[in-house]
Structure formats: structure tokens, C-alpha cells
C-alpha positions in Angstrom: -29.0 10.6 -16.8 -26.9 7.4 -17.3 -24.4 9.4 -19.4 -23.7 12.0 -16.7 -23.2 9.2 -14.1 -20.7 7.6 -16.4 -18.8 10.9 -16.7 -18.9 11.3 -12.9 -17.3 7.8 -12.4 -14.7 8.5 -15.1 -13.9 11.8 -13.5 -13.4 10.1 -10.0 -11.2 7.4 -11.5 -9.1 10.0 -13.3 -8.7 12.0 -10.1 -7.6 8.9 -8.2 -4.9 8.1 -10.6 -3.6 11.7 -10.6 -3.0 11.6 -6.8 0.7 11.6 -5.9 2.1 8.4 -4.4 3.9 9.1 -1.2 7.1 7.2 -0.6 7.7 5.6 2.8 10.1 7.5 5.0 12.7 5.9 7.3 11.8 6.4 11.0 13.9 8.6 13.2 15.1 5.5 15.1 16.2 3.5 12.0 19.7 2.7 11.1 21.0 4.8 8.2 20.8 3.6 4.6 24.6 3.4 4.7 24.5 1.1 7.7 22.0 -1.1 6.0 24.3 -1.2 2.9 27.2 -2.2 5.2 25.2 -5.0 6.7 24.4 -6.3 3.2 28.0 -6.1 2.0 29.1 -8.0 5.1 26.6 -10.7 4.2 28.2 -11.2 0.8 26.5 -8.7 -1.5 28.9 -7.3 -4.1 26.7 -4.4 -5.1 23.4 -2.8 -4.1 21.4 -1.6 -7.0 18.3 -0.4 -5.2 17.5 0.4 -1.6 14.5 2.2 -0.1 12.3 2.5 3.0 9.2 0.4 2.4 6.6 -1.1 4.7 8.6 -0.7 7.9 12.0 -1.9 6.7 14.8 -1.3 4.2 14.1 -3.1 1.0 15.9 -3.5 -2.3 17.9 -5.4 -4.8 21.5 -6.3 -5.2 24.0 -8.8 -6.5 25.2 -11.7 -4.4 27.1 -14.8 -5.7 26.7 -13.5 -9.3 22.9 -13.5 -9.0 20.3 -10.7 -8.5 18.7 -10.9 -5.0 15.9 -9.2 -3.3 16.4 -8.3 0.4 14.8 -6.7 3.5 16.8 -5.3 6.3 15.5 -4.8 9.8 15.6 -1.0 10.3 16.5 -1.3 14.0 19.1 -4.1 14.2 20.5 -4.3 10.6 19.6 -8.0 10.4 18.7 -9.3 7.0 15.2 -10.6 7.2 14.7 -11.6 3.6 17.4 -12.7 1.1 16.0 -14.4 -2.0 17.2 -14.9 -5.6 15.1 -12.6 -7.8 13.6 -14.8 -10.5 
């Protein structure tokens, strides 16, 4: 009896890890990814290496002042709400 319960738990865990992860999608009222990139470049970023919609904002990584930074961009105004050196 214990053995079958163990298999059931193992099966549930395997099924949970096999589920696809859904990426966040930009809202219809968001600025475009290109507009977010433009705001970042205007703020001193020399390159953007990653940008994606996540948790209600544009988020990613890029180079600024010769250092790798993490950023968040407000999806409605284009304001940079996080700009930190990635350590």
C-alpha cells in the first residue's frame, strides 16, 4: 500500500514538471519593445542583451557604463523603474 502511494506522488510530481511554462505577454496598452529599448538607450545603455514582458513590466539586462545592469521599464510610460548593476 505504501509503495503505490509513493508511485502516485512521484507521478504527480513528474506531471507537474512536465507542464509548459507560459511566458508573460505584453498588454495591448503597453509601449512596444522597441519603445522600451529606445528609453533605455536614451538613459545611457549601450546595448540591450535581454528584454521580455514579466510581472507587469518590461524587464531585462543590458550594458551601461561598461557594466551589466538589470532593468525594469514601466510598460505605459517608458520610465525606468529599476536600474541596478547585476552582480
